[in-house]
Phi, psi and omega in degrees: 000313174302316181291324179291318185296318181297308185302313178296323181294315183293326181292316178297311177304320180292317182297316179296322184291311177298319180297322179293319181296318182291317187286325180294318190293310183286336183283322177296319175294324175295311186295324185296309184296319183296319181294324180291321181296316178297321176303315175301317183293314183297313184300317181296315176298320177294325172305311184288326169297315183285329178297314183289325180287320176298323179296321188288331183283314184280333178296324180299312173293327179292318181294315179302317185294318179297322184293313177303311182301333180270357180290127185295336183294321178295317184296315181294325177298313184290326180293329188259359187297323186298327183279352185225032183298328187265003182268115177303319182293331179287322179298319185296332186292312182290325179299314181298316180301307182296319177299316180304311181295316183296315178289327184290323187254000178057044173279157174280338184200144168220122188222169177219126170255129176268130177296329184282310186261346186057024174283148182250097186267141178222182183295345178263006181109207181279109184275323177186173175250130182291119174285129179298137176083348180297144186292327179296341188257013179300327185296325176295312180293321181301315179290319178299323177283348185268167176269357183286150179281326182211166170206165181241142177205149179258128178209182175275131181277105181268005181295147173314128180085358180272359183050031181044050181273139175298147177205160179260116188258129166257106187254130185230136174291141176248124185242153175267180192295347180263000180090007179272142186272124181268334178170190182238134165245135188228162176226133182249135181240126182289134182303341185300318184295316182297317181296327176305320180292306180308313183301317178305318180284325179295310181293331180280322183248004175067043184236173174237134190238137178228143176244119182243151174271187184293345172268359178092003182284144181283108173279322183204135169200176180304319188266336192226157166226168190299335182293338181283335178077020185278130174264121187292327180295322180288318179297317182274354184067048188223042179306331186294336184275349183311303183299321184287329179278309185280351184271003187256040190282342179264004181256143176252020184245158171300143173231127186241142177201148180271137182234133175077149181267121179244203185298143177066022174084356179275166179289142185276339184206145178249130180245135172238126184231149185205134180278138181248089187302319186295340180247347182065031182239156175256128171270133176223127180251120180243126175249124177267136185277354182302313177300324180296314177297319176302317177296320179296312176299330175295322179292318178295319177297321177293323180296308176312314181290323182293315174306311182303323180289320182294316176297317174298321179294317179298310186294325177297313181300318177294323177291323187283341176299323182280329191251019187301321180298313180298319181304315184299318181287328172297317182297319178301313177296319178299320177295320174298316178295318180298317177300319179296318179294321179296316180297324178296309190291337178293331179283313183222146167287304180209145179228129174231154177239142183223144170264107184286319183304315188263359177057061176206169171271161190231128172090158184298315184300321179291313179306322176295317175303306177303321183289327175296323178270013180070030177244019181307125175086357180268167181288165174303307180305319180290324175293322174299324178287319175294316172312305184303316182289317190274329194237337189263138175304141185310324194279352186251355189288320189292321181297315180299317179293323181287327181285326184243023172288151183299323181301308181293323174297316176301310184295320175301313181297325174297332176280353179101005177264112180266354187232126177239138174226143179209126176260139183201174175250136191222154178232156172254329187250001179082001178232312180269122180257146169224157184285131183228142174239132169253117171257126182242132176254120183257137183211155176271132173245116184293342181298324178234016177047056177224159170275121173249162180218130172259132183242124184254123184251131176219141183281117181242034180302307184298317179300319180292324177292318175300322183291323180297317180296326177292337178272351183270139169278120195301322182286320188256349185067018173261165175295150178281180186300311185294319179297311182303313178301314179302305184297323180288324177293317180300313183295327180289316177292325181282345187227055183297138180087340178296141178278130178226159173240142180242121184249137174241127180250135179225125178289127182285130173062031186301328180304330185290321176298314179305305187289334183272314183245005181092163189281342177289325172293319178301316180300317181299314179300312175304316185293314176299326177298306182300319179301320173300314184296304174311323180291340180264003178237156180278166185302315187284344179292153182266111177242122181224154173264118188242006175197187183301307172235033185236130183225156184229157176221136184229120183218153171285147184224148177282332183191159185291327177296322178300309188299321184285330172291328174292324176292325177301318179295319180298316175312301182302313185286340181263013169253094190215171177257126179269125182238139176212096181063235185273349180281132181219131175218129177288112180271143171208165182224144165255142193226135169243145183230132171230172194226145172250143001273002192302313182264006178143161172246018179218155180315308185298321181290316177296325178290319177296317176303315186283336180291317178296319172301312180293324176298324181296320180300307178312314190288333184264018175111358179065188177057047185196187176219153183231140180256131172298141176244014180166157180296346182281353177101355177293145186225155178234129188271138178242136176282136176275000000 
């Protein structure tokens, strides 16, 4: 009987194997050819879609820039500029003009450069004067020296308040009635929105998209901008393709070609390029065949796996016909064991035992745990440190080590405390953290005359989430008053001697907004005010609402100067217009700042010092900040 089962299994397995090999060979060849054809078609369609999408985005600023360049206001302004260089009202006129275009069209920048004075005007006023020969002004020199009416370039926006963000600039010459160039007017669009478009297509269709200039330099891609000066042909190792791609400037159609040798002698990448005359750039879409080859290999691997499963199933069924009785008995046993294990896991996540007196782990389960974390053969204290370094979030490490060190356990037991508890955040993959609670039971064991400790680990993520919701102010998503006080006092207690800054924010004349527009509008202003505050602090910083329109923030700082600069930024950010339909109200804030430990080591002490500074701000005209100079309540006013 056993010999017959073996022969039957071998015959069935051989038939299945031969059939699979023949089917897989012909299927793979056909699929590869069809997939390459589909890849070419998808790449071409993707290039068309990107071309029209980018054209629609960039043609608008080009059209508006040309319209501005033809505006007689600009020509007249530049002709009269030399006679009014020192007049602030004259400068404000062009500032208002540029700001109107920028706000109406939601551009990132609108500017004007005078050829006579080389002044760089922006929506913020006179930003700078262009230095002759400076590398950052090469775009201006190049356009002035060329015969072109306008040009595009990617550069850093250096205007005040622009945060040195990269942008695509459309630069147009402004000429007088006699054809003389008076200056350059320009529009800047942040590259972030354009990169988002490229990212959308790349992720959807599995391609890489580049915008190149006539020299092959990458003007825009997900990874690069023109200011980096990266040449695509050099970067991609495809210098041989330069003439073929850049030589199609007179064509307004897609041009596709295969590049590089890939697996099975086939080409490794398909390129689609198209010249964009309105931008003087080349659009290049690259589709790598590696994912395709990988996908086909994956299909083959899946087929092999399916075949293996089918063969295993068939052979198992044949064998199980003979051994069905034993299988039933084994199944019952395994079911019982599984139910027992499930019931145990519902009670506890993990249970470990330690010998505190001898500073080591106890039992195979605990030894296996030490081995998994790379602490095999080490003492309990050494293992605790390894667990802290590898798995526990940095801000909980010192507390974890101090809490469960043998020295602390022995000390607590001597005081009559047999139960220790510590809540902390832990990770298994090094990236995602969740809340964990350890309850430790300490007891004396007469068997070995030692102090032992059982640790029970439990996931308390859901519990902590509910606790966090209870600590939140529902309207502003900031911590409520009680939670704010508790968290600040805890932070001060756990980090004695560390430097912190304590901010109090109060909306100026908030009662006027409520009285004029009603409480619903007042609530809207509070929500926008709190959202602006939270945006200027990190996730781990403590930001709370302690009154109707009164907020506090508590953060670690590198220096007092840094904190004062932060206060200046907040004064500016919190000066905005709150709008709801026809209702409009100008919001501003008064800020008081105190420091720990100089002004105190408890919430109430820091609050009193900062509140005195806040009062000083109110007395000196509001919309500013004041820094406390000591726990006695003296304050020093700083200009925001």
